[in-house]
VEXDREN-2710 file (C-alpha; in Angstrom, 1 decimal):
% VEXDREN-2710
k/r/px/py/pz
1/UNK/0.0/0.0/0.0
2/UNK/1.2/3.5/-0.9
3/UNK/0.8/4.8/2.7
4/UNK/3.0/2.0/4.0
5/UNK/5.9/3.1/1.9
6/UNK/9.0/4.5/3.8
7/UNK/9.0/8.2/4.5
8/UNK/12.2/8.6/2.5
9/UNK/10.2/7.7/-0.6
10/UNK/8.9/11.3/-0.5
11/UNK/10.7/13.8/-2.7
12/UNK/13.5/15.6/-0.9
13/UNK/13.7/13.2/2.0
14/UNK/17.0/11.3/1.8
15/UNK/18.4/8.5/3.9
16/UNK/19.8/10.9/6.5
17/UNK/16.6/12.8/7.0
18/UNK/14.7/9.5/7.0
19/UNK/16.9/8.3/10.0
20/UNK/16.0/11.6/11.8
21/UNK/12.3/10.9/11.2
22/UNK/12.8/7.4/12.6
23/UNK/14.0/8.9/15.9
24/UNK/10.5/10.4/16.1
25/UNK/8.9/7.0/15.5
26/UNK/8.0/7.9/11.9
27/UNK/9.0/5.2/9.4
28/UNK/6.2/5.1/6.8
29/UNK/4.0/7.7/5.2
30/UNK/1.2/6.4/7.4
31/UNK/3.3/7.1/10.5
32/UNK/4.0/10.6/9.2
33/UNK/0.3/11.4/8.6
34/UNK/-0.5/10.3/12.2
35/UNK/2.4/12.3/13.6
36/UNK/0.1/15.1/14.7
37/UNK/1.1/18.7/15.5
38/UNK/1.8/19.4/19.2
39/UNK/0.7/23.0/18.9
40/UNK/-0.4/25.6/16.3
41/UNK/1.1/29.0/15.6
42/UNK/-1.7/31.5/14.9
43/UNK/-0.7/34.4/12.6
44/UNK/-2.7/37.2/14.0
45/UNK/-3.1/40.8/12.7
46/UNK/-0.1/43.2/13.5
47/UNK/-0.5/45.2/16.8
48/UNK/0.6/48.7/17.6
49/UNK/4.0/48.9/19.4
50/UNK/2.4/50.6/22.4
51/UNK/0.2/47.6/23.1
52/UNK/3.1/45.0/23.1
53/UNK/3.4/42.8/26.2
54/UNK/6.6/41.0/27.1
55/UNK/7.0/37.3/26.6
56/UNK/4.4/37.2/23.8
57/UNK/4.8/36.3/20.1
58/UNK/3.3/39.1/18.0
59/UNK/3.5/40.8/14.7
60/UNK/4.2/44.6/14.2
61/UNK/4.1/46.6/11.0
62/UNK/6.2/49.7/10.2
63/UNK/8.4/51.3/7.6
64/UNK/12.1/51.4/8.2
65/UNK/13.3/55.0/8.7
66/UNK/17.0/54.2/8.9
67/UNK/19.4/51.3/8.0
68/UNK/20.3/48.5/10.4
69/UNK/23.4/48.5/12.6
70/UNK/25.8/45.6/12.9
71/UNK/27.7/45.2/16.2
72/UNK/30.3/42.5/17.0
73/UNK/30.5/41.2/20.6
74/UNK/33.2/38.5/20.7
75/UNK/32.1/35.7/18.4
76/UNK/28.6/37.1/18.1
77/UNK/27.4/39.4/15.4
78/UNK/24.2/41.4/16.3
79/UNK/22.1/43.1/13.6
80/UNK/19.7/45.6/15.2
81/UNK/17.2/48.2/13.9
82/UNK/15.0/50.7/15.7
83/UNK/11.6/51.5/14.3
84/UNK/8.6/53.4/15.4
85/UNK/4.9/53.8/14.9
86/UNK/2.5/56.4/16.4
87/UNK/2.3/54.5/19.7
88/UNK/6.0/53.8/20.5
89/UNK/9.3/52.5/19.4
90/UNK/10.8/49.0/19.3
91/UNK/14.3/47.5/18.9
92/UNK/14.5/44.4/16.7
93/UNK/17.6/42.2/16.9
94/UNK/19.0/39.2/15.1
95/UNK/22.0/37.2/16.4
96/UNK/24.6/35.7/14.0
97/UNK/22.5/36.6/11.0
98/UNK/24.7/39.4/9.4
99/UNK/23.0/39.1/6.0
100/UNK/19.9/40.6/7.6
101/UNK/21.6/44.0/7.4
102/UNK/21.7/44.0/3.6
103/UNK/18.2/42.5/3.3
104/UNK/16.4/45.4/5.1
105/UNK/15.8/48.5/3.0
106/UNK/15.2/52.0/4.3
107/UNK/11.7/53.4/3.6
108/UNK/10.3/50.0/2.9
109/UNK/7.3/48.7/5.0
110/UNK/7.8/45.4/6.8
111/UNK/5.9/43.1/9.1
112/UNK/8.2/41.6/11.9
113/UNK/6.9/38.7/13.9
114/UNK/8.7/37.3/16.9
115/UNK/8.9/37.1/20.7
116/UNK/9.0/40.4/22.7
117/UNK/11.2/40.6/25.8
118/UNK/12.2/43.4/28.1
119/UNK/15.9/44.3/28.3
120/UNK/17.2/47.2/30.3
121/UNK/13.7/48.6/30.6
122/UNK/13.1/48.6/26.8
123/UNK/11.0/46.3/24.6
124/UNK/13.1/44.2/22.2
125/UNK/11.9/41.7/19.6
126/UNK/14.5/39.0/19.1
127/UNK/15.1/36.8/16.0
128/UNK/11.8/37.8/14.3
129/UNK/10.6/36.5/10.9
130/UNK/10.4/39.2/8.3
131/UNK/7.5/39.6/5.8
132/UNK/6.3/42.0/3.3
133/UNK/2.8/43.3/4.2
134/UNK/1.4/41.3/1.2
135/UNK/3.1/38.0/2.2
136/UNK/1.9/38.4/5.8
137/UNK/-1.6/39.1/4.7
138/UNK/-1.7/35.8/2.9
139/UNK/-0.8/34.1/6.2
140/UNK/-2.9/36.2/8.5
141/UNK/-5.6/34.3/10.4
142/UNK/-4.1/30.9/9.5
143/UNK/-2.8/28.3/11.9
144/UNK/0.6/26.9/11.2
145/UNK/1.4/23.4/12.7
146/UNK/4.2/23.0/15.2
147/UNK/5.6/19.5/15.5
148/UNK/7.7/17.7/18.0
149/UNK/11.3/17.9/16.6
150/UNK/14.7/16.3/17.1
151/UNK/18.1/17.8/16.5
152/UNK/18.7/18.2/12.8
153/UNK/15.1/18.0/11.9
154/UNK/13.4/21.4/11.7
155/UNK/9.7/22.2/11.9
156/UNK/9.9/23.5/8.3
157/UNK/11.2/20.1/7.1
158/UNK/8.4/18.2/8.9
159/UNK/5.7/20.7/7.5
160/UNK/7.0/20.2/4.0
161/UNK/7.0/16.4/4.4
162/UNK/3.4/16.5/5.7
163/UNK/2.3/18.5/2.7
164/UNK/3.9/16.0/0.3
165/UNK/2.5/13.0/2.2
166/UNK/-1.0/14.5/1.9
167/UNK/-0.5/15.0/-1.8
168/UNK/0.6/11.4/-2.6
169/UNK/-1.4/9.5/0.1
170/UNK/-3.9/6.9/-0.8
171/UNK/-7.3/8.2/0.4
172/UNK/-8.9/6.2/3.2
173/UNK/-12.3/4.5/2.6
174/UNK/-14.8/6.0/5.1
175/UNK/-15.4/3.3/7.7
176/UNK/-17.5/5.1/10.4
177/UNK/-21.2/4.3/9.7
178/UNK/-23.2/7.3/8.4
179/UNK/-25.7/7.2/11.3
180/UNK/-22.8/7.5/13.8
181/UNK/-21.2/10.4/11.9
182/UNK/-24.6/12.2/11.8
183/UNK/-25.4/11.5/15.4
184/UNK/-22.0/12.9/16.7
185/UNK/-21.4/15.5/13.8
186/UNK/-18.1/13.9/12.8
187/UNK/-16.0/15.0/9.9
188/UNK/-15.2/12.7/7.0
189/UNK/-11.9/10.8/7.8
190/UNK/-9.8/12.3/4.9
191/UNK/-11.0/15.8/5.7
192/UNK/-10.0/15.3/9.3
193/UNK/-6.6/13.9/8.4
194/UNK/-5.8/16.9/6.2
195/UNK/-7.2/19.6/8.5
196/UNK/-5.6/18.4/11.7
197/UNK/-2.3/19.3/10.0
198/UNK/-3.3/22.4/8.1
199/UNK/-6.5/24.0/9.6
200/UNK/-7.6/27.3/8.3
201/UNK/-8.9/28.4/11.7
202/UNK/-9.7/27.1/15.2
203/UNK/-13.2/25.9/14.2
204/UNK/-11.8/23.8/11.4
205/UNK/-9.1/22.4/13.7
206/UNK/-11.6/21.4/16.4
207/UNK/-13.9/19.8/13.9
208/UNK/-11.0/17.7/12.5
209/UNK/-9.6/16.8/15.9
210/UNK/-13.0/15.7/17.3
211/UNK/-13.2/13.0/14.5
212/UNK/-9.7/11.7/15.1
213/UNK/-10.2/11.7/18.9
214/UNK/-13.5/9.9/18.5
215/UNK/-11.8/7.2/16.4
216/UNK/-8.9/6.7/18.8
217/UNK/-11.3/6.2/21.7
218/UNK/-13.6/4.0/19.6
219/UNK/-10.9/1.5/18.5
220/UNK/-9.4/1.4/22.0
221/UNK/-12.8/0.7/23.6
222/UNK/-13.7/-2.0/21.1
223/UNK/-10.4/-3.6/22.1
224/UNK/-11.3/-3.3/25.8
225/UNK/-14.8/-4.8/25.1
226/UNK/-13.2/-7.8/23.3
227/UNK/-10.9/-8.3/26.3
228/UNK/-13.9/-8.2/28.7
229/UNK/-15.9/-10.7/26.7
230/UNK/-12.8/-12.9/26.4
231/UNK/-12.4/-12.9/30.2
232/UNK/-15.8/-12.6/31.7
233/UNK/-16.7/-15.2/34.3
234/UNK/-13.8/-17.5/33.2
235/UNK/-13.2/-20.3/35.7
236/UNK/-9.7/-20.3/37.2
237/UNK/-7.4/-23.3/37.5
238/UNK/-5.7/-21.5/40.4
239/UNK/-7.6/-21.5/43.7
240/UNK/-5.3/-19.4/45.9
241/UNK/-6.0/-19.9/49.6
242/UNK/-4.7/-17.6/52.3
243/UNK/-1.4/-18.9/53.7
244/UNK/-0.5/-18.6/57.4
245/UNK/3.1/-17.5/56.5
246/UNK/1.7/-14.5/54.6
247/UNK/-0.6/-13.5/57.4
248/UNK/2.4/-13.8/59.8
249/UNK/4.5/-11.6/57.5
250/UNK/1.8/-8.9/57.4
251/UNK/1.5/-9.0/61.2
252/UNK/5.3/-8.5/61.6
253/UNK/5.6/-5.5/59.2
254/UNK/7.0/-2.4/61.0
255/UNK/3.8/-0.5/60.1
256/UNK/0.0/-1.3/60.0
257/UNK/-1.8/-1.2/56.7
258/UNK/-4.3/1.6/56.3
259/UNK/-8.0/0.8/56.1
260/UNK/-8.0/1.4/52.4
261/UNK/-5.1/-1.0/51.9
262/UNK/-6.8/-3.6/54.0
263/UNK/-10.0/-3.2/51.9
264/UNK/-8.1/-3.6/48.6
265/UNK/-6.1/-6.6/49.9
266/UNK/-9.3/-8.3/51.0
267/UNK/-10.8/-7.8/47.5
268/UNK/-7.7/-9.3/45.9
269/UNK/-7.7/-12.3/48.3
270/UNK/-11.4/-12.9/47.7
271/UNK/-10.9/-12.8/43.9
272/UNK/-8.0/-15.2/43.9
273/UNK/-9.9/-17.7/46.0
274/UNK/-13.3/-17.3/44.2
275/UNK/-12.8/-20.0/41.5
276/UNK/-13.1/-17.3/38.8
277/UNK/-10.2/-15.5/37.1
278/UNK/-9.3/-12.2/38.9
279/UNK/-9.2/-9.1/36.7
280/UNK/-8.7/-6.2/39.1
281/UNK/-7.3/-2.7/39.0
282/UNK/-5.9/-1.1/42.1
283/UNK/-5.9/2.7/41.8
284/UNK/-3.9/4.4/44.5
285/UNK/-2.4/7.8/44.7
286/UNK/1.4/8.2/44.6
287/UNK/2.8/6.7/47.8
288/UNK/-0.4/5.1/49.0
289/UNK/1.2/1.7/49.5
290/UNK/0.2/-0.4/46.5
291/UNK/3.5/-2.3/46.4
292/UNK/3.1/-4.1/49.7
293/UNK/-0.3/-5.4/48.4
294/UNK/1.5/-6.8/45.3
295/UNK/4.1/-8.5/47.4
296/UNK/1.5/-10.1/49.7
297/UNK/-0.5/-11.3/46.7
298/UNK/2.6/-12.7/45.0
299/UNK/3.5/-14.6/48.2
300/UNK/0.0/-16.0/48.5
301/UNK/0.5/-17.5/45.0
302/UNK/4.0/-18.8/45.9
303/UNK/2.8/-20.5/49.1
304/UNK/0.0/-22.2/47.1
305/UNK/2.7/-23.8/44.9
306/UNK/2.3/-21.4/42.0
307/UNK/4.4/-18.7/40.3
308/UNK/3.7/-15.0/40.2
309/UNK/5.0/-12.2/38.0
310/UNK/5.4/-8.4/38.6
311/UNK/5.9/-6.4/35.4
312/UNK/7.0/-2.7/35.8
313/UNK/7.8/-0.1/33.1
314/UNK/11.5/0.6/33.8
315/UNK/14.6/-1.5/34.5
316/UNK/15.6/0.7/37.4
317/UNK/12.2/0.2/39.1
318/UNK/12.3/-3.6/38.4
319/UNK/15.8/-3.8/40.0
320/UNK/14.6/-1.7/43.0
321/UNK/11.5/-3.9/43.5
322/UNK/13.7/-7.0/43.3
323/UNK/16.3/-5.7/45.8
324/UNK/13.7/-4.5/48.3
325/UNK/11.7/-7.8/48.0
326/UNK/14.9/-9.9/48.5
327/UNK/15.9/-7.9/51.5
328/UNK/12.4/-8.2/53.1
329/UNK/12.3/-12.0/52.5
330/UNK/15.8/-12.4/54.1
331/UNK/14.8/-10.3/57.2
332/UNK/11.5/-12.2/57.6
333/UNK/13.0/-15.7/57.0
334/UNK/10.9/-16.3/53.8
335/UNK/12.4/-19.0/51.6
336/UNK/10.5/-18.1/48.4
337/UNK/12.9/-17.1/45.6
338/UNK/12.5/-13.9/43.5
339/UNK/14.2/-13.6/40.1
340/UNK/14.9/-10.5/38.0
341/UNK/14.5/-10.4/34.2
342/UNK/15.4/-7.2/32.3
343/UNK/16.4/-6.4/28.7
344/UNK/19.9/-5.2/29.6
345/UNK/21.0/-8.5/31.3
346/UNK/23.7/-10.4/29.6
347/UNK/22.8/-13.5/27.5
348/UNK/24.2/-15.7/30.3
349/UNK/22.3/-13.9/33.0
350/UNK/19.1/-14.3/31.0
351/UNK/19.7/-18.0/30.4
352/UNK/20.2/-18.7/34.1
353/UNK/17.0/-16.7/35.0
354/UNK/15.0/-18.5/32.3
355/UNK/16.2/-21.9/33.7
356/UNK/15.1/-20.9/37.2
357/UNK/11.7/-19.8/35.9
358/UNK/11.1/-23.0/33.8
359/UNK/12.2/-25.3/36.6
360/UNK/10.1/-23.4/39.2
361/UNK/13.2/-22.7/41.3
362/UNK/11.9/-19.1/41.0
363/UNK/8.6/-18.4/42.7
364/UNK/8.3/-14.7/41.9
365/UNK/9.5/-13.1/38.7
366/UNK/10.1/-9.4/38.5
367/UNK/11.0/-7.5/35.3
368/UNK/10.1/-5.2/32.5
369/UNK/8.4/-6.1/29.1
370/UNK/11.3/-8.6/28.7
371/UNK/9.0/-10.9/30.7
372/UNK/6.8/-11.2/27.5
373/UNK/9.6/-12.6/25.4
374/UNK/9.0/-16.0/23.8
375/UNK/12.0/-17.5/25.5
376/UNK/10.5/-17.0/29.0
377/UNK/8.6/-20.2/29.8
378/UNK/6.7/-20.3/33.1
379/UNK/5.8/-23.2/35.3
380/UNK/2.3/-22.8/36.7
381/UNK/2.0/-19.1/36.3
382/UNK/-1.0/-18.2/38.5
383/UNK/-0.8/-14.4/39.0
384/UNK/0.3/-11.5/36.8
385/UNK/0.7/-8.0/38.3
386/UNK/1.4/-5.0/36.1
387/UNK/2.5/-1.8/37.8
388/UNK/1.6/1.5/36.1
389/UNK/-0.7/-0.3/33.6
390/UNK/-1.0/2.6/31.3
391/UNK/2.6/2.3/30.4
392/UNK/1.9/-1.1/28.8
393/UNK/-0.6/-1.5/26.0
394/UNK/-3.7/-3.6/26.7
395/UNK/-2.2/-6.0/24.2
396/UNK/1.1/-6.4/26.2
397/UNK/-0.9/-7.1/29.3
398/UNK/-2.9/-9.8/27.5
399/UNK/0.2/-11.3/26.0
400/UNK/1.8/-11.7/29.4
401/UNK/-1.4/-13.4/30.6
402/UNK/-1.3/-15.8/27.7
403/UNK/2.0/-17.1/29.2
404/UNK/-0.1/-19.0/31.8
405/UNK/-3.3/-20.9/31.8
406/UNK/-5.7/-18.0/32.4
407/UNK/-3.7/-16.5/35.4
408/UNK/-5.2/-14.0/37.8
409/UNK/-4.6/-10.4/36.7
410/UNK/-3.9/-7.5/39.0
411/UNK/-3.2/-4.1/37.5
412/UNK/-1.8/-1.2/39.6
413/UNK/-1.9/2.5/38.7
414/UNK/-0.9/5.7/40.4
415/UNK/-2.5/7.8/37.8
416/UNK/-5.5/9.4/39.6
417/UNK/-8.4/9.1/37.1
418/UNK/-11.9/9.9/38.3
419/UNK/-13.9/6.7/38.8
420/UNK/-16.4/7.4/36.0
421/UNK/-13.6/7.5/33.5
422/UNK/-11.7/4.6/35.0
423/UNK/-14.7/2.4/34.7
424/UNK/-14.7/3.1/30.9
425/UNK/-11.0/2.9/30.3
426/UNK/-10.5/-0.2/32.3
427/UNK/-13.7/-1.8/31.3
428/UNK/-12.3/-5.3/31.5
429/UNK/-11.3/-4.9/35.2
430/UNK/-12.9/-4.6/38.6
431/UNK/-11.7/-1.5/40.5
432/UNK/-10.3/-1.1/44.0
433/UNK/-9.3/2.4/45.2
434/UNK/-6.7/3.2/47.9
435/UNK/-7.6/6.7/49.0
436/UNK/-5.6/7.0/52.2
437/UNK/-1.9/7.7/52.6
438/UNK/0.1/5.7/55.2
439/UNK/0.6/7.4/58.6
440/UNK/3.7/9.4/59.2
441/UNK/4.0/10.7/55.6
442/UNK/4.9/14.4/55.6
443/UNK/2.8/16.6/53.4
444/UNK/4.8/18.1/50.5
445/UNK/5.1/21.9/50.7
446/UNK/4.1/23.5/47.4
447/UNK/4.7/26.9/45.8
448/UNK/3.9/28.4/42.4
449/UNK/6.5/31.1/41.3
450/UNK/7.4/33.1/38.3
451/UNK/10.7/32.8/36.4
452/UNK/12.3/35.6/38.5
453/UNK/12.3/33.2/41.5
454/UNK/14.9/30.9/39.9
455/UNK/18.0/32.3/41.6
456/UNK/16.3/31.8/45.0
457/UNK/15.2/28.3/44.0
458/UNK/18.8/27.4/43.0
459/UNK/20.1/28.7/46.4
460/UNK/17.4/26.6/48.2
461/UNK/18.4/23.5/46.1
462/UNK/22.1/24.1/46.9
463/UNK/21.2/24.2/50.7
464/UNK/19.2/21.0/50.4
465/UNK/22.2/19.3/48.7
466/UNK/24.5/20.6/51.5
467/UNK/22.2/18.9/54.0
468/UNK/22.6/15.6/52.1
469/UNK/19.5/15.7/49.9
470/UNK/18.8/15.6/46.2
471/UNK/16.6/17.4/43.7
472/UNK/14.8/16.9/40.4
473/UNK/14.3/19.7/37.9
474/UNK/11.7/18.9/35.1
475/UNK/11.7/20.6/31.7
476/UNK/9.0/20.1/29.1
477/UNK/11.4/19.6/26.2
478/UNK/14.6/17.7/25.4
479/UNK/16.3/20.2/23.2
480/UNK/15.6/23.7/21.8
481/UNK/12.8/24.1/19.3
482/UNK/12.6/26.9/16.7
483/UNK/8.9/27.3/17.3
484/UNK/8.2/26.5/21.0
485/UNK/9.4/28.8/23.8
486/UNK/10.0/26.4/26.7
487/UNK/12.9/25.3/28.8
488/UNK/14.8/22.3/27.4
489/UNK/16.9/19.7/29.3
490/UNK/20.1/20.1/27.4
491/UNK/20.5/23.9/27.6
492/UNK/19.1/24.0/31.1
493/UNK/21.7/21.5/32.4
494/UNK/24.5/23.6/30.9
495/UNK/23.1/26.8/32.5
496/UNK/22.5/25.1/35.9
497/UNK/26.0/23.7/36.1
498/UNK/27.2/27.3/35.8
499/UNK/24.7/28.6/38.4
500/UNK/25.5/25.9/41.1
501/UNK/28.9/25.3/42.7
502/UNK/31.1/22.6/41.1
503/UNK/30.6/20.5/44.2
504/UNK/27.0/19.9/43.2
505/UNK/26.8/17.1/40.7
506/UNK/24.2/17.9/37.9
507/UNK/23.2/15.4/35.2
508/UNK/20.4/15.1/32.7
509/UNK/18.0/12.4/31.6
510/UNK/15.5/12.3/28.7
511/UNK/13.5/9.7/26.8
512/UNK/15.7/9.9/23.6
513/UNK/18.7/8.4/25.5
514/UNK/19.5/4.7/25.1
515/UNK/18.1/2.4/27.7
516/UNK/21.5/1.6/29.2
517/UNK/22.3/5.3/29.5
518/UNK/19.0/6.0/31.2
519/UNK/19.4/3.1/33.6
520/UNK/23.0/4.2/34.5
521/UNK/21.9/7.8/35.3
522/UNK/18.9/6.6/37.4
523/UNK/21.1/4.2/39.3
524/UNK/23.7/6.9/40.0
525/UNK/20.9/9.2/41.2
526/UNK/19.4/6.5/43.4
527/UNK/22.9/5.8/44.9
528/UNK/23.3/9.6/45.7
529/UNK/26.2/10.1/43.2
530/UNK/24.1/12.7/41.3
531/UNK/22.7/15.6/43.4
532/UNK/20.4/17.3/40.9
533/UNK/18.8/15.5/38.0
534/UNK/17.4/17.6/35.1
535/UNK/14.9/15.5/33.2
536/UNK/11.8/15.4/31.0
537/UNK/8.7/13.6/32.3
538/UNK/10.5/10.3/31.7
539/UNK/11.0/10.1/35.5
540/UNK/7.2/10.4/36.0
541/UNK/7.2/6.6/36.7
542/UNK/10.8/6.1/37.8
543/UNK/12.7/4.9/40.8
544/UNK/12.0/5.4/44.5
545/UNK/14.6/7.9/45.9
546/UNK/13.6/8.7/49.5
547/UNK/16.5/11.1/49.7
548/UNK/15.1/13.4/47.0
549/UNK/13.4/16.3/48.7
550/UNK/12.9/19.0/45.9
551/UNK/10.9/18.8/42.7
552/UNK/11.2/21.9/40.6
553/UNK/9.0/22.0/37.5
554/UNK/9.8/24.5/34.7
555/UNK/7.0/25.7/32.5
556/UNK/4.5/24.0/34.8
557/UNK/1.7/25.6/32.9
558/UNK/2.5/23.3/30.0
559/UNK/1.6/20.1/31.9
560/UNK/-1.8/18.7/32.9
561/UNK/-2.6/18.8/36.6
562/UNK/-2.7/15.0/37.0
563/UNK/0.8/14.8/35.3
564/UNK/2.1/17.5/37.6
565/UNK/0.8/15.6/40.6
566/UNK/2.5/12.4/39.3
567/UNK/5.8/14.3/39.0
568/UNK/5.4/15.8/42.5
569/UNK/5.0/12.2/43.8
570/UNK/8.7/11.6/43.0
571/UNK/9.5/13.4/46.2
572/UNK/8.1/13.1/49.7
573/UNK/9.0/9.4/49.9
574/UNK/11.3/9.6/52.9
575/UNK/11.1/10.9/56.4
576/UNK/12.3/14.4/55.5
577/UNK/10.2/17.4/54.6
578/UNK/9.9/17.7/50.8
579/UNK/9.1/20.6/48.5
580/UNK/7.6/21.1/45.0
581/UNK/8.4/24.4/43.2
582/UNK/6.3/25.0/40.1
583/UNK/7.6/27.7/37.8
584/UNK/4.7/29.4/35.9
585/UNK/6.2/31.1/32.8
586/UNK/2.8/32.1/31.4
587/UNK/1.1/35.5/31.8
588/UNK/-2.3/33.8/31.4
589/UNK/-4.6/34.1/34.4
590/UNK/-6.1/30.7/33.7
591/UNK/-2.7/29.0/34.0
592/UNK/-2.3/30.5/37.5
593/UNK/-5.7/29.3/38.6
594/UNK/-5.0/25.8/37.5
595/UNK/-1.7/25.6/39.2
596/UNK/-3.2/27.0/42.4
597/UNK/-5.3/23.8/42.7
598/UNK/-2.0/21.9/43.0
599/UNK/-0.7/24.5/45.4
600/UNK/-3.7/23.9/47.7
601/UNK/-4.0/20.1/47.5
602/UNK/-1.9/16.9/47.5
603/UNK/-5.0/14.7/46.9
604/UNK/-4.6/13.2/43.4
605/UNK/-8.2/12.2/43.0
606/UNK/-9.4/15.7/43.9
607/UNK/-6.9/17.2/41.5
608/UNK/-8.0/15.0/38.7
609/UNK/-11.7/15.8/39.2
610/UNK/-10.8/19.6/39.3
611/UNK/-8.7/19.2/36.2
612/UNK/-11.7/17.7/34.5
613/UNK/-14.0/20.7/35.4
614/UNK/-11.4/23.2/34.1
615/UNK/-10.9/21.8/30.7
616/UNK/-12.6/23.6/27.8
617/UNK/-13.0/22.6/24.2
618/UNK/-10.1/24.8/23.1
619/UNK/-7.8/23.7/25.9
620/UNK/-6.1/21.0/23.9
621/UNK/-2.4/21.9/23.6
622/UNK/0.5/21.6/26.0
623/UNK/-1.6/19.8/28.6
624/UNK/-1.5/16.2/27.5
625/UNK/-1.3/13.7/30.3
626/UNK/-2.8/10.5/29.0
627/UNK/-0.3/10.2/26.2
628/UNK/0.9/6.9/27.6
629/UNK/-2.5/5.3/27.2
630/UNK/-2.1/4.3/23.5
631/UNK/-3.6/7.6/22.3
632/UNK/-1.8/9.9/19.9
633/UNK/-4.2/12.8/20.0
634/UNK/-6.9/12.1/22.5
635/UNK/-6.6/13.1/26.2
636/UNK/-8.9/11.5/28.7
637/UNK/-9.3/14.8/30.7
638/UNK/-9.8/17.3/27.8
639/UNK/-11.9/14.8/25.9
640/UNK/-13.8/13.2/28.8
641/UNK/-17.2/14.1/27.2
642/UNK/-16.2/12.4/23.9
643/UNK/-14.9/9.4/25.8
644/UNK/-18.3/8.9/27.5
645/UNK/-20.2/9.2/24.2
646/UNK/-17.9/6.8/22.5
647/UNK/-18.3/4.3/25.3
648/UNK/-22.1/4.4/24.9
649/UNK/-21.8/4.1/21.1
650/UNK/-19.4/1.1/21.2
651/UNK/-21.7/-0.7/23.7
652/UNK/-24.8/0.1/21.6
653/UNK/-23.2/-1.0/18.3
654/UNK/-21.6/-4.2/19.6
655/UNK/-24.8/-5.2/21.5
656/UNK/-26.7/-4.8/18.1
657/UNK/-24.0/-6.4/15.9
658/UNK/-21.3/-8.2/18.1
659/UNK/-19.2/-9.3/15.1
660/UNK/-19.9/-6.2/12.9
661/UNK/-21.3/-8.4/10.2
662/UNK/-24.0/-6.1/8.9
663/UNK/-23.4/-4.5/5.4
664/UNK/-23.2/-1.0/6.8
665/UNK/-20.5/-2.1/9.3
666/UNK/-18.2/-4.0/6.8
667/UNK/-15.7/-1.1/6.5
668/UNK/-15.7/-0.5/10.2
669/UNK/-15.0/-4.2/10.8
670/UNK/-12.0/-4.0/8.4
671/UNK/-10.7/-1.0/10.3
672/UNK/-11.2/-2.6/13.7
673/UNK/-9.4/-5.8/12.7
674/UNK/-6.6/-3.7/11.3
675/UNK/-6.3/-1.8/14.6
676/UNK/-6.5/-4.9/16.7
677/UNK/-4.0/-6.7/14.5
678/UNK/-1.5/-3.7/14.9
679/UNK/-2.1/-3.2/18.6
680/UNK/-2.6/-6.7/19.9
681/UNK/0.0/-8.6/18.0
682/UNK/-0.1/-12.4/18.5
683/UNK/-3.4/-12.2/20.4
684/UNK/-6.3/-14.4/19.6
685/UNK/-8.9/-11.7/19.8
END
């Protein structure tokens, strides 16, 4: 198929550029078309100089009264020009672009568009684009797409590639039944695909986006419904009874379980002993104590003569669980054997681990997605626990389950999702909620500050490090973007190393690093060798570092509240007082109101429900927080209303036509099978 051709089959994209696209997960033309913009740049009418506000991107129009100046400062060449209108004057500057001096003609009218900053009390526009009034008029009112980029691949290159892909693509046959499209006022699929990339205005964008979000939720929920039917009331070969040794272990723990933990544990035990296959989700806020429930459940399986598996999203977390479990078992005199399986282990280490699993020398297996590999053969696998479920596709979860003879399934998530949405998203699972924090946990102290507070924050972090603690600093981007003004990990790390004394060890971490590099950095941070870790949200589900007491989040306004809460949960895990500093770089009042909710509360479920209330139909960029739940565009908070409607529609449609065999559903069946085939590889669904 044309759309499955490699992206470098497009004119002007060679092997080198193709490799850069591959870094973004874009291999085929299809991948490119579903690589959606992360924001849009609206070209609005020029404004008078007197109305300019700092830290905004705007256009101004004026004739040039005198030529541009060129100043050399060390290695830097600065071209600057002063121009006026009836309301004020503005300095415009370009760095290391000496050719601009010759390009600008005196007496000619230009439109300059760029970011306005205040320097020495004066307004300055830096690195603006330059247009003739006619060329700007052609763009005015349009919305230009801004894509996630990687070093060497500019936004212009991606835009050009998208334009070519839309020209050469094979048109999609419409698969959504006409009555569904009419009922929910959905755009035709090809229109939606084109206008999500190049909308003429906000109305067109929202119309296109609604269709694509509807489809994403629709396919996902059809998959969940299939899973539910596949599992419903299945008899279990594993009747797991409560073992005295596990009850004794629980009684000897140095702390008592909270009422909510006890309730969730009782529901798990009842499920495992019911004679039916357990399919349960435990939702608990960050630090609510889900891990001990997992350990007790795994031990119950082991003492009944079975094996249990705990699958987690990162190698560092897997190793940490393995070490803490081994230590607990040694202290309590428990003879059951845990084994670790991760992707970075040597071939010999893996062989030894596989042998222990196959021979049942290992009772409890802890690892990452490496546990799904074909080479791992289990002996009587009765219980599968996945931690941070949304990090694994539904298909991966099912694939792990297929390793055993219908094992019990326990899913744990620290993502606070309001119950109404959780019931839809985890439709194949029963839900337990842990809504209490263990006694003795100190409440995290929060503050929302503007960028001017940074020097004080750095001094505070320096003091915390001197007291033997560590800190995280989160940036929304990995590297600088030509279109998006936000802090990035690479440049921030350089600046921070200069701002802090050399005795403070600063390192960075981001998702584009190789697995081994990421693991090494996280292990050094966990060991206390790194004092300050500058990172993207890759640490959102990371390692437990009780010694980390400061979480500083740059451009906090760019994150969803639930995600900010997750990030905050990386600190406050030890006995010492912890702090969360949220830097709000936006002048928007709404951003301040949203962040104030986090300032006031540490309750994840309250924050999630407030986040839901605050979202409006236009609030769709820079606030994604369910991106790990298999959705490219949809967000369960922003799009909660669509999610509820899609859930009703999927149930109605599959109740009427379970196999989608009616003539009017033939194209939909093709699309669903294609989706399930892509997302649930090797599954018999």
